N, C-alpha and C positions, 0 to 999 in steps of 0.2 A: 125846552131846558131843564134839567135837571139842577134840584137842586139841594145842593150837601146842607145839611141842619145837625145843630147839636141836640143831643137828648132832652136840652130843658126847652130848647127852641121847638122840638117835634111837640111834646108834648103841649106846650101852649096850641100850635096849629090843630091837633087833634082835640084837646079842651073844645074846641069852636062849634066841632061836631059836624062838621059839613065835608069832611076827608073822610077817604074810604084808607083803612089800613090795612096793608097787606104783607104778610108776614113769611117769605121764601125758603125757610130753612126746612127740613123735612121731618116728620111727624114724632120721630122720636128727641128731637131738639125743642120741639113746640111746647111738651109735655114738662120738660123741665121749667118754664115760664115764659108767658109771652106779655108784649105790651098789651093792656087794656083796650078794647076795642079793635085788637086786630081781628083779620081772618086769616086763616092757614089756606094759601097757597102754593104748593112748593115750586122752584124754580124750572124744574122740569117739566111741568103743568102748565106753566104760564108759557113756555119754550114753546109745546106743542098746540097750543091753542090761545094767543095774547088778549084776539078781540072777546072770546068767552068766558077768559079769567078777570077782565077787567072791562067793567061794562060802562064805565064814565071816568070822567077828565075827574083830577084832585087825587093822588094817590100818594101815600106815605109809605113807603117800600121798605122793609128793616130783614137784617138776619141776624146772624151771631155777631160780626165783626163791623160788616156794612160792604164787603165785597160784593156778593151774590144780591144785594139787594141795588147795588149800583149797576150791575147788571141787569137786571130784572128792569131798573128804574130805565134806563139806554133802550132797553127791547120796547117799554110802554112808548116810548118818544120814537120810536123805528115807527109805529103803528098809528101817528099821530094825535096822541096825547101832550097837554103840554105843562098844566099844572102838577107837576112830580117833586117826591122830594126823596130825600135818603136820608136816612140817619147813621150816623158817622157815627162810627165803634160800633152798632149793632146794639141785640140787648145787654151785652157785656157791656157797652157805655152806659146804656140804660141805667139798667142795675147798679153799674159804680157811681150813678151822678146820684144815688138814693134813691129812685124813681122805684114805683111800685111794678111787679110782674105776678101777671093771674098764674096762679099753678095748678096743675089737677085739671 
């Protein structure tokens, strides 16, 4: 099941350090700022080979607003992963909540 979480809930989950944080935006979007500890896996790459891109269970997905990341989370669910989180509002919501973005 995909769990949709607020940016604050996502930050708490990520701070525990045991989840993979996957940003499914495009590289040009990533360069404007991303969630700490995230790694970039554009949605098209994820769709092409989800098993290679998602080596383990326990994934927090994020995009700009939360729609592409929800698609990614559902794709992960379809290949058998179960501990899945989607950040509501994406990086826009994260930043709007006053949480830090890594730039550069």
